[in-house]
C-alpha positions as CSV (number, residue, x, y, z in Angstrom):
1,X,66.4,45.8,40.5
2,X,62.9,45.6,39.0
3,X,60.0,44.6,41.2
4,X,56.8,43.1,39.6
5,X,54.1,45.6,39.3
6,X,51.4,45.2,41.9
7,X,47.7,45.8,41.2
8,X,45.1,46.9,43.6
9,X,42.2,44.5,44.2
10,X,39.9,46.8,42.1
11,X,42.3,46.7,39.2
12,X,42.6,42.9,39.4
13,X,38.8,42.6,39.5
14,X,38.5,44.9,36.5
15,X,41.0,42.9,34.6
16,X,39.1,39.7,35.4
17,X,35.8,41.2,34.3
18,X,37.4,42.5,31.1
19,X,38.7,39.0,30.3
20,X,35.3,37.5,31.0
21,X,33.7,40.0,28.9
22,X,36.0,39.4,26.0
23,X,35.4,35.7,26.3
24,X,31.6,36.2,26.4
25,X,31.9,38.4,23.3
26,X,33.8,35.7,21.4
27,X,31.3,33.0,22.6
28,X,28.4,35.2,21.4
29,X,30.1,35.8,18.1
30,X,30.7,32.1,17.6
31,X,27.1,31.3,18.4
32,X,25.9,33.9,16.0
33,X,28.0,32.7,13.2
34,X,26.9,29.1,13.8
35,X,23.3,30.2,13.5
36,X,24.0,32.2,10.4
37,X,25.5,29.1,8.8
38,X,22.5,27.0,9.9
39,X,19.9,29.4,8.5
40,X,21.9,29.9,5.4
41,X,21.9,26.2,4.8
42,X,18.2,26.1,5.2
43,X,17.8,29.0,2.7
44,X,20.0,27.5,0.0
45,X,18.9,23.9,0.4
46,X,15.2,24.7,0.7
47,X,15.2,27.1,-2.3
48,X,17.1,24.8,-4.5
49,X,15.1,21.6,-3.8
50,X,11.7,23.4,-3.9
51,X,12.4,25.2,-7.1
52,X,13.6,22.1,-8.9
53,X,10.6,20.0,-7.6
54,X,8.2,22.8,-8.6
55,X,9.6,22.7,-12.1
56,X,9.4,18.9,-12.1
57,X,5.7,19.2,-11.2
58,X,5.0,21.2,-14.4
59,X,7.4,19.2,-16.5
60,X,5.8,15.9,-15.9
61,X,2.1,16.9,-16.4
62,X,1.1,19.1,-13.5
63,X,-1.0,22.0,-14.7
64,X,-2.6,23.7,-11.6
65,X,-1.1,27.0,-10.7
66,X,-3.2,27.0,-7.5
67,X,-1.8,23.7,-6.4
68,X,1.8,24.9,-7.1
69,X,1.0,27.9,-5.0
70,X,-0.6,25.9,-2.2
71,X,2.5,23.6,-1.8
72,X,4.6,26.7,-1.2
73,X,2.5,27.6,1.8
74,X,1.0,24.5,3.3
75,X,4.1,23.0,4.9
76,X,4.0,25.2,8.0
77,X,2.4,22.5,10.2
78,X,5.8,20.6,10.3
79,X,7.1,23.6,12.3
80,X,4.7,23.3,15.2
81,X,6.9,21.0,17.2
82,X,9.6,23.7,17.3
83,X,7.5,25.5,19.9
84,X,8.5,22.7,22.3
85,X,12.2,23.1,21.5
86,X,14.4,25.4,23.3
87,X,15.7,27.7,20.6
88,X,18.2,30.5,20.8
89,X,16.6,33.9,21.4
90,X,17.4,37.6,21.3
91,X,15.1,39.9,23.1
92,X,15.0,43.7,22.8
93,X,14.9,45.1,26.3
94,X,14.7,48.9,25.8
95,X,12.3,50.5,28.3
96,X,10.6,52.3,25.5
97,X,9.9,49.0,23.6
98,X,8.4,46.9,26.4
99,X,4.8,47.6,25.5
100,X,3.3,44.8,23.4
101,X,1.0,45.3,20.4
102,X,-2.7,44.5,20.8
103,X,-4.3,41.3,19.5
104,X,-6.0,43.4,16.8
105,X,-2.7,44.9,15.6
106,X,-1.2,41.4,15.4
107,X,-4.2,40.1,13.6
108,X,-4.1,42.8,11.0
109,X,-0.3,42.4,10.6
110,X,-0.5,38.7,9.9
111,X,-3.5,39.0,7.6
112,X,-1.7,41.7,5.6
113,X,1.5,39.7,5.3
114,X,-0.5,36.6,4.5
115,X,-2.2,38.4,1.6
116,X,1.2,39.5,0.2
117,X,2.6,36.0,0.6
118,X,-0.3,34.4,-1.2
119,X,0.0,36.9,-4.2
120,X,3.9,36.4,-4.2
121,X,3.6,32.6,-4.3
122,X,1.0,32.7,-7.1
123,X,3.2,35.0,-9.3
124,X,6.2,32.7,-8.6
125,X,4.1,29.7,-9.8
126,X,3.1,31.5,-13.0
127,X,6.8,32.4,-13.6
128,X,7.9,28.8,-13.0
129,X,5.2,27.6,-15.4
130,X,6.1,29.7,-18.4
131,X,10.0,30.1,-17.9
132,X,12.9,27.7,-18.0
133,X,14.0,27.1,-14.4
134,X,17.4,28.6,-15.1
135,X,15.9,31.8,-16.5
136,X,13.4,32.0,-13.7
137,X,16.1,31.6,-11.0
138,X,18.3,34.3,-12.5
139,X,15.4,36.8,-12.7
140,X,14.6,36.2,-9.0
141,X,18.0,37.9,-8.3
142,X,16.2,41.2,-8.7
143,X,14.6,40.5,-5.3
144,X,17.9,41.8,-3.7
145,X,17.6,45.2,-5.4
146,X,13.9,45.5,-4.5
147,X,14.7,44.6,-0.9
148,X,17.4,47.2,-0.7
149,X,15.2,49.8,-2.0
150,X,12.4,49.1,0.5
151,X,14.8,48.7,3.4
152,X,16.2,52.1,2.6
153,X,12.8,53.6,3.5
154,X,11.5,51.2,6.1
155,X,14.7,50.1,8.0
156,X,17.1,53.0,7.3
157,X,19.4,50.8,5.2
158,X,22.6,52.7,4.4
159,X,23.8,52.7,0.7
160,X,27.5,52.5,0.0
161,X,29.3,52.4,-3.4
162,X,29.8,48.6,-3.0
163,X,26.0,48.1,-2.2
164,X,25.0,50.3,-5.1
165,X,27.3,48.4,-7.4
166,X,25.8,45.1,-6.2
167,X,22.3,46.3,-6.9
168,X,23.2,47.6,-10.4
169,X,24.9,44.4,-11.4
170,X,22.1,42.1,-10.0
171,X,19.4,44.3,-11.8
172,X,21.3,44.2,-15.0
173,X,21.9,40.4,-14.9
174,X,18.2,39.7,-14.7
175,X,17.2,42.4,-17.2
176,X,19.3,40.7,-19.9
177,X,17.1,37.7,-19.8
178,X,14.1,39.5,-21.1
179,X,15.7,39.2,-24.6
180,X,15.6,35.4,-24.3
181,X,12.0,35.1,-25.7
182,X,13.0,32.5,-28.2
183,X,14.4,30.1,-25.5
184,X,13.1,26.6,-26.3
185,X,15.0,24.8,-23.5
186,X,12.0,24.7,-21.3
187,X,9.6,21.7,-20.9
188,X,7.4,23.0,-23.7
189,X,7.6,25.8,-26.2
190,X,5.8,28.8,-24.9
191,X,4.5,31.7,-27.0
192,X,6.2,35.1,-26.7
193,X,3.2,36.4,-24.9
194,X,3.4,33.7,-22.2
195,X,7.1,34.2,-21.9
196,X,6.5,37.9,-21.2
197,X,3.7,37.1,-18.7
198,X,6.1,34.7,-17.0
199,X,8.9,37.3,-17.0
200,X,6.7,40.0,-15.6
201,X,5.1,37.8,-12.9
202,X,8.6,36.7,-11.8
203,X,9.8,40.3,-11.6
204,X,6.7,41.4,-9.7
205,X,7.0,38.4,-7.3
206,X,10.6,39.5,-6.6
207,X,9.4,42.9,-5.9
208,X,6.7,41.7,-3.5
209,X,9.3,39.3,-1.8
210,X,11.7,42.2,-1.3
211,X,8.9,44.3,0.2
212,X,7.8,41.4,2.5
213,X,11.3,40.9,3.9
214,X,11.7,44.5,4.7
215,X,8.2,44.6,6.3
216,X,9.1,41.6,8.5
217,X,12.2,43.2,9.7
218,X,10.3,46.4,10.4
219,X,7.6,44.4,12.2
220,X,10.1,42.7,14.5
221,X,11.7,46.0,15.5
222,X,8.9,48.5,15.4
223,X,5.6,46.6,16.0
224,X,6.3,43.4,17.8
225,X,9.2,45.2,19.6
226,X,10.9,42.0,20.6
227,X,12.8,39.3,18.9
228,X,12.3,35.8,20.4
229,X,12.2,32.3,18.9
230,X,8.4,32.2,19.6
231,X,7.9,35.4,17.7
232,X,9.9,34.1,14.8
233,X,7.7,30.9,14.6
234,X,4.6,33.1,14.9
235,X,5.7,35.2,12.0
236,X,6.1,32.1,9.8
237,X,3.1,30.1,10.9
238,X,0.4,32.8,11.1
239,X,1.2,34.5,7.8
240,X,1.4,31.0,6.1
241,X,-1.9,30.0,7.6
242,X,-3.6,33.2,6.2
243,X,-1.9,32.7,2.8
244,X,-2.9,29.0,2.7
245,X,-6.6,29.8,3.5
246,X,-6.6,32.4,0.6
247,X,-5.0,29.9,-1.8
248,X,-7.5,27.2,-0.8
249,X,-10.4,29.6,-1.6
250,X,-8.8,30.3,-4.9
251,X,-8.3,26.6,-5.7
252,X,-12.0,25.8,-5.1
253,X,-13.4,29.0,-6.6
254,X,-11.4,28.5,-9.8
255,X,-12.6,24.9,-10.2
256,X,-9.0,23.6,-10.4
257,X,-9.8,21.1,-7.6
258,X,-12.0,19.1,-10.0
259,X,-9.1,18.3,-12.3
260,X,-6.6,17.3,-9.6
261,X,-7.5,13.6,-9.5
262,X,-7.3,13.4,-13.3
263,X,-4.0,15.2,-13.1
264,X,-2.6,12.8,-10.6
265,X,-3.7,9.8,-12.7
266,X,-2.1,11.2,-15.8
267,X,1.1,12.3,-14.2
268,X,4.0,10.8,-16.1
269,X,5.9,9.6,-13.0
270,X,2.8,7.9,-11.4
271,X,0.5,8.7,-8.5
272,X,3.0,8.1,-5.7
273,X,5.7,10.4,-7.4
274,X,3.0,13.0,-7.8
275,X,2.2,13.0,-4.1
276,X,5.8,12.8,-3.1
277,X,6.7,15.8,-5.3
278,X,4.0,17.9,-3.7
279,X,4.8,16.7,-0.2
280,X,8.6,17.4,-0.4
281,X,8.0,20.7,-2.2
282,X,6.0,21.9,0.8
283,X,8.6,20.6,3.2
284,X,11.4,22.3,1.3
285,X,9.5,25.6,1.3
286,X,9.0,25.3,5.0
287,X,12.6,24.8,5.6
288,X,13.4,27.8,3.3
289,X,11.0,30.0,5.4
290,X,12.7,29.1,8.6
291,X,16.1,30.1,7.1
292,X,14.8,33.4,5.6
293,X,13.0,34.5,8.8
294,X,15.9,33.3,11.0
295,X,18.4,35.4,9.1
296,X,16.1,38.5,9.3
297,X,15.8,37.7,13.0
298,X,19.6,37.4,13.5
299,X,21.0,39.9,11.1
300,X,18.7,41.9,8.6
301,X,16.3,41.4,5.7
302,X,19.0,42.6,3.2
303,X,21.5,40.0,4.5
304,X,18.8,37.3,4.3
305,X,18.2,38.3,0.7
306,X,21.9,38.2,-0.1
307,X,22.1,34.6,1.1
308,X,19.1,33.9,-1.0
309,X,20.9,35.3,-4.0
310,X,23.9,33.2,-3.2
311,X,21.8,30.2,-4.6
312,X,21.7,32.0,-7.9
313,X,24.3,29.8,-9.7
314,X,23.1,26.6,-8.0
315,X,19.6,26.1,-9.6
316,X,20.6,27.1,-13.2
317,X,23.5,24.6,-13.1
318,X,21.4,21.9,-11.7
319,X,18.6,22.8,-14.2
320,X,21.1,22.1,-17.1
321,X,21.6,18.6,-15.7
322,X,18.1,17.7,-14.6
323,X,15.9,19.5,-17.2
324,X,18.5,20.0,-20.0
325,X,18.1,23.7,-20.0
326,X,20.4,25.5,-22.4
327,X,23.1,27.6,-20.8
328,X,23.7,30.1,-23.5
329,X,25.9,33.1,-23.6
330,X,23.4,35.6,-22.2
331,X,22.6,33.3,-19.3
332,X,26.3,32.9,-18.5
333,X,26.9,36.6,-18.6
334,X,23.8,37.2,-16.4
335,X,25.0,34.5,-13.9
336,X,28.5,36.1,-13.7
337,X,27.0,39.5,-13.2
338,X,24.9,38.1,-10.4
339,X,27.9,36.5,-8.7
340,X,29.9,39.7,-9.0
341,X,27.0,41.7,-7.4
342,X,26.8,39.1,-4.5
343,X,30.6,39.3,-3.9
344,X,30.4,43.2,-4.0
345,X,27.7,43.2,-1.3
346,X,29.6,40.6,0.9
347,X,32.8,42.7,0.7
348,X,30.8,45.7,2.1
349,X,29.5,43.5,4.9
350,X,33.0,42.4,5.6
351,X,34.2,46.1,5.9
352,X,31.2,46.9,8.2
353,X,32.0,43.9,10.5
354,X,35.7,44.7,10.6
355,X,34.9,48.4,11.4
356,X,32.6,47.3,14.2
357,X,35.2,44.9,15.6
358,X,37.9,47.6,15.6
359,X,35.6,50.0,17.4
360,X,34.9,47.4,20.1
361,X,38.6,46.8,20.6
362,X,39.3,50.5,21.0
């Protein structure tokens, strides 16, 4: 005759704590995945809408690179109400990381990041001016390679065969597009020299973007030493404020502001459409910023960049429909290589997540 096994009170309490711990782990994981999906949606939707509206601005008569740069930065005030919202937060509580940086350190950090952001947005504007939007979007995929390179030195990013394969494929996909100097699918025929300028500016902008994302992750973990929703908003708003001020100075110093009223009057879609395009471009870039910084906040700069790259096939396909860009053989090959690179990286992330889950179970 078998009697049911009896557990001591301590063993029963331990079993209950273990069950509660497993339930809490699953709850945290579900919450984390929901945030990833939300931030990923912000990145993909914001990037797609902002890029297409930015191209539409130049397509229908917009000419000011400074204005195109300004609208990438000036949407941050719509994020101010989020300070009043109870947002999820993760706080680093290490004893060695409790000391907070001084006000001077924070000021220098946000000024430095703001300068980089202003330069990055200006180079993106030049690229969008001279390149078809499909070509521009595919070249932006190199941002992932640059981000991985900088993350290796700043954030101890580990390289595996799948990640290396991903970087090689994404770099190759964008390099192919330099041979498309005779592409006439854009809004206006550009000279070979302007095409090269647009190509180089877009590549340099991708490099600066990759560096910035790595620096933001480094700042959260090594300088700010805590990760809260307030810190996340501070990172977006203060660097955007600095970059906006720099761009405003450039707009007035260059004299571009004098031609803006004439540009609005001559805009092909009318004055109201001109203002709406600028307004919603600014809103879209603000949404994109929340998504990008949120993914860095929750995961890493490299993962944030991978989701950014996931939008690779979206903009070129929509550009064929909206702007009648030509999707020739080289662009198709570049797109397929970019998607292959993205899948390669995501498979490595899946392996890492599976390994971590197996370790926790053991």
